[in-house]
C-alpha positions, 0 to 999 in steps of 0.5 A: 508527476503524481505523488502518493503517500500511503499507510496502513494501520491495524488494531491487533495483527490480525484484527481490524485495520485501516488504510489511507492514501494522500494523492498530490496531483496538479496542485490538488490533494485527494484523501482516500481511506477505508478499513476491513474488520479482520485483516493484517497490517501488511494487507492494509499497506498493500490496499492503500497502494492499490486503491491510490493507483486505481484512483490515478493514471500516469506516472507516480512516485509512491511513498510508503513506510512499509518495507514489505510493500516496497521490497515486494514490488521492487525485489520479490514480485518478479521472482514470485511470478517466475516461480508460479507465485511460490516463495523460494521454499515453494510455499504459496506467497502470502497476500497473493490476491493483493500482489496480483492486483498490484501486478496488474495495476503496474503493468505498463505504468511508470511507478517509482517506489520510495521507502521512508521512515514512518512517524519521522515527521514527513508531512505526507506520511503523517497524513497518510497515517491519520487517514489509515487510522480514520479507516480503522475507525470505520470498522473498529468497535 
C-alpha cells in the first residue's frame, strides 16, 4: 500500500500558494512540490492530492489535513456529480476543474482518505507542509 501525505500553503488567500506531497512506496520516499502565483489554500490542498495521485498507481492511503478536500471527496462529490456540478443551492461548485481532475483520477482506483490534524506533530504531515512551503517559495516574491 502506498502512503501519501499532502498539504497546501498560501501567502494570502487568495495569493501565491504552494503544494507538497510526500509519497512512501516500497521503502522509498519521493517528494513533490510546486506553486502558483495566484491561488487559494483549498486549490493548493487539492493540487497536492492530484499531483501525488498522478505520480502513483495502485492502492493508496492519502493523508490530508484539509477537511475541505476529504469531505469533498468522501461526502460531497457524488452529490455534485448528480446535480451537474452544482451545489445544493444550485450554484456552480467552486474549484470544479480540480474536482473533475480528482474524479477522473479516482475512477476505478482504491484510495482511502484519512484526515489528520495539521501541525500536530505527525512527521508525514510536517514534511508535506515543508514541501508546500518550498513550493510557495518558488512563486513568492
